[in-house]
C-alpha positions as CSV (number, residue, x, y, z in Angstrom):
1,X,46.4,181.4,107.3
2,X,44.7,178.0,106.4
3,X,43.1,177.3,103.0
4,X,39.5,177.3,103.0
5,X,37.6,174.0,103.3
6,X,36.7,172.7,99.9
7,X,33.2,171.4,99.3
8,X,33.0,168.5,96.7
9,X,29.4,167.4,95.8
10,X,27.1,166.2,93.0
11,X,24.8,169.0,91.7
12,X,21.8,169.2,89.7
13,X,19.9,171.8,87.5
14,X,19.5,174.4,90.3
15,X,23.2,174.7,90.5
16,X,23.3,175.9,86.6
17,X,24.8,179.4,87.6
18,X,27.8,178.1,89.7
19,X,28.3,175.3,86.8
20,X,28.2,178.0,84.2
21,X,30.9,180.1,86.0
22,X,33.1,177.2,86.5
23,X,32.8,175.9,83.0
24,X,33.5,179.3,81.5
25,X,36.5,179.8,83.6
26,X,37.7,176.3,82.6
27,X,37.3,176.9,79.0
28,X,39.1,180.1,79.2
29,X,41.9,178.7,81.3
30,X,42.6,175.5,79.3
31,X,41.0,175.8,75.7
32,X,42.8,172.8,74.3
33,X,41.6,170.4,77.0
34,X,37.8,170.7,75.9
35,X,35.8,169.6,73.1
36,X,33.7,172.7,73.2
37,X,34.9,176.4,73.3
38,X,34.4,179.5,75.6
39,X,32.6,181.4,72.9
40,X,30.1,178.5,71.8
41,X,29.2,178.0,75.7
42,X,29.1,181.7,76.6
43,X,26.1,181.9,74.3
44,X,24.1,179.3,76.1
45,X,20.7,180.0,77.6
46,X,19.8,179.4,81.2
47,X,17.7,176.4,79.8
48,X,20.7,174.9,78.1
49,X,22.8,175.3,81.2
50,X,20.0,173.6,83.2
51,X,19.8,170.7,80.6
52,X,23.5,170.2,81.1
53,X,22.7,169.3,84.6
54,X,19.9,166.9,83.8
55,X,19.2,163.5,85.2
56,X,21.1,161.5,82.5
57,X,24.2,163.2,83.6
58,X,26.2,163.6,87.0
59,X,27.8,166.7,87.6
60,X,30.3,167.5,90.5
61,X,31.4,170.8,91.7
62,X,34.2,171.6,94.2
63,X,33.7,175.0,95.7
64,X,35.6,177.1,98.3
65,X,34.3,180.2,99.6
66,X,31.5,180.1,97.2
67,X,33.8,180.0,94.1
68,X,34.2,177.0,91.9
69,X,37.7,175.6,92.1
70,X,37.2,172.1,90.5
71,X,34.6,170.6,88.4
72,X,33.8,167.5,86.2
73,X,30.8,165.7,84.8
74,X,29.6,162.4,83.1
75,X,26.8,161.7,80.7
76,X,25.1,158.9,79.6
77,X,24.2,158.6,75.9
78,X,22.2,155.9,74.5
79,X,25.4,153.7,74.1
80,X,25.1,152.8,77.7
81,X,28.4,154.4,78.9
82,X,29.3,157.1,81.3
83,X,31.4,159.3,79.6
84,X,33.2,161.6,81.9
85,X,34.0,165.3,80.5
86,X,34.9,168.7,81.6
87,X,37.3,167.8,84.3
88,X,39.1,170.9,85.4
89,X,41.1,172.2,88.6
90,X,41.6,175.9,88.9
91,X,45.4,176.5,88.6
92,X,45.5,177.8,92.1
93,X,44.1,174.8,93.4
94,X,46.1,171.9,91.5
95,X,48.1,169.2,93.0
96,X,45.8,169.2,96.0
97,X,43.9,166.0,95.3
98,X,40.7,167.7,94.0
99,X,40.8,166.1,90.6
100,X,40.6,162.7,92.5
101,X,37.9,163.8,94.7
102,X,35.8,164.9,91.7
103,X,36.6,161.6,89.8
104,X,35.7,159.5,92.8
105,X,32.2,161.1,93.0
106,X,31.6,160.5,89.3
107,X,32.9,157.0,89.5
108,X,30.5,156.4,92.5
109,X,27.5,157.6,90.6
110,X,28.4,155.4,87.5
111,X,29.2,152.4,89.9
112,X,25.5,152.8,91.3
113,X,24.2,152.6,88.0
114,X,26.4,149.6,86.9
115,X,27.8,151.6,83.9
116,X,31.1,151.1,82.2
117,X,33.0,154.5,82.1
118,X,35.3,156.2,79.5
119,X,36.7,159.7,78.9
120,X,38.9,161.3,76.4
121,X,42.2,163.0,77.2
122,X,44.2,165.5,75.2
123,X,47.3,163.9,73.6
124,X,50.1,165.5,75.3
125,X,48.3,166.5,78.5
126,X,50.5,164.2,80.7
127,X,49.5,165.6,83.9
128,X,45.7,164.8,83.4
129,X,46.8,161.4,81.8
130,X,48.8,160.6,85.0
131,X,45.6,161.5,87.1
132,X,43.5,158.9,85.0
133,X,46.1,156.4,85.1
134,X,46.5,156.5,88.8
135,X,42.8,156.1,89.0
136,X,42.8,152.9,87.0
137,X,41.9,154.1,83.2
138,X,43.8,152.7,80.5
139,X,44.4,154.1,76.9
140,X,42.7,152.4,74.3
141,X,44.8,153.9,71.2
142,X,41.5,155.3,69.7
143,X,42.2,158.9,68.8
144,X,40.2,161.6,67.1
145,X,40.3,165.4,66.9
146,X,39.7,167.6,69.8
147,X,37.0,169.1,67.9
148,X,36.2,169.6,64.3
149,X,39.1,171.2,62.4
150,X,41.5,171.1,65.6
151,X,44.9,170.0,65.3
152,X,44.8,168.7,68.8
153,X,43.9,165.1,69.1
154,X,42.2,163.2,72.1
155,X,42.8,159.8,73.1
156,X,39.9,157.6,74.7
157,X,40.5,155.8,77.9
158,X,38.6,153.3,79.7
159,X,38.1,152.1,83.4
160,X,38.5,148.3,83.0
161,X,37.2,147.6,86.6
162,X,33.6,149.0,85.3
163,X,33.3,146.6,82.5
164,X,32.7,143.7,84.6
165,X,30.0,145.3,86.8
166,X,28.5,146.5,83.5
167,X,28.6,143.1,82.0
168,X,26.9,141.5,85.1
169,X,24.2,144.1,85.3
170,X,23.3,143.3,81.8
171,X,23.4,139.3,82.4
172,X,21.0,140.0,85.4
């Protein structure tokens, strides 16, 4: 039997319930990979989920047979950077290139807007770090706690190829 086809696409507020499903599964599966917690996001309202998928952000879902198998997002706060977050692949779907497909869509979204791109990766998560490094991200050495009170640390990584496009955009 062949694996189902995977649909990887940018989504908006209309996909809030599917995003919620995937995000809660991700938080339950990999609690030390995210700055938020399952309990915190379980309490979100419908409006909060829709707001998460608003226009100053990019949200990518990968689905197979209607179920979320991978996801990731990017948001643009006032600092003018696209900060990637929430990268996750269902354990049964890992090592099939889905994280790269999600990343590629997020990076295309940021590129269209000429935004520099960064992310944070949990120190010790060598699988995720390797994916980001293969994509061109480099570690900055900047670390902070995963969340207030957490022992786990995250390290900031940036994508140098996006720094030039962002600088050129500001010069124009």
